[in-house]
N, C-alpha and C positions, 0 to 999 in steps of 0.2 A: 401239380398243375403246370402246364407249359406257360411260357411267357405270354403267348397270345391269349390263353384262357384267363390268366390273371388280369391282363389288360381289359378283356371283355367284361369280366366280373366286376372290376372296379368301375368301369364306365357305366355299367348298369346301375349299381347302387348310388353312384355319385349323381346320376340324373334323377333318381327316385327319392332317396332319403338321406342325403349327406348332411351331416351336422358340421357346421363351420366354426372355427376358432381363429381369430386374428392375433398375430403376434407382431411385435415391432421388427423393424428391418434388421436389427442386430441379433435377433434370437432364432434365426432359421437353423443354425447348426445345433444349438441347444435343443430345439424342438425335434429335429430329425433324430438326434441321438436318443432323446427320451422315448420317442415312438419306437425306434428299433429295439430298445431294451424292454419295453412294456407292452407292445401291441404287435399282433401278427401283421406282416407287411401288406397282406391283402385287405386289411381293414382300415387303412389310412392312406392319405395322399397329401401332396403339398404343391402349392403354386406360389411362385415369387412375385413380388411387387403387384399385388392385386388391388391395392387401394391408392388413392392419390398421394398419401404420405409415404408411399413405398413399403408399407407393411405387407406381411405375407399371410397366406391363409392355409391352415391345415384343415383337411376334410376327414371325417370319421364316419364309418358305417353305422355305428351305434351311438346313441345319445350318452350312454354311460361312459364310453371311451372319451368322448369330447369333454365331458364333465371332469373326468380324472385328469386329462391333459390340462384343462383350464385351471384346475386347482393347483397342479404342480407348477404351471407357468406363473400363476399369481405369487407363489412362494419365490420363484426364481426372479421375477421382475415385478415387484409390487407397484411400481409407478405406472405401468401400462394398464388401462382399464379393461 
């Protein structure tokens, strides 16, 4: 896929069926590293400072991916809900 095709593909699924997971503001690097190792780049996305507490949001195309990420994140940072 070309970069434009990837962008269009992501935009489409993010508008239709994105599954969101919030992470604290210090876990963005951990989250991106985990996603790069475990998920195809076209099936996840990330936005910084999406909540009033400056936490970040990861978006996933499939619910299963969001659940796997959340499970790993809870092990990494059990203090964040």
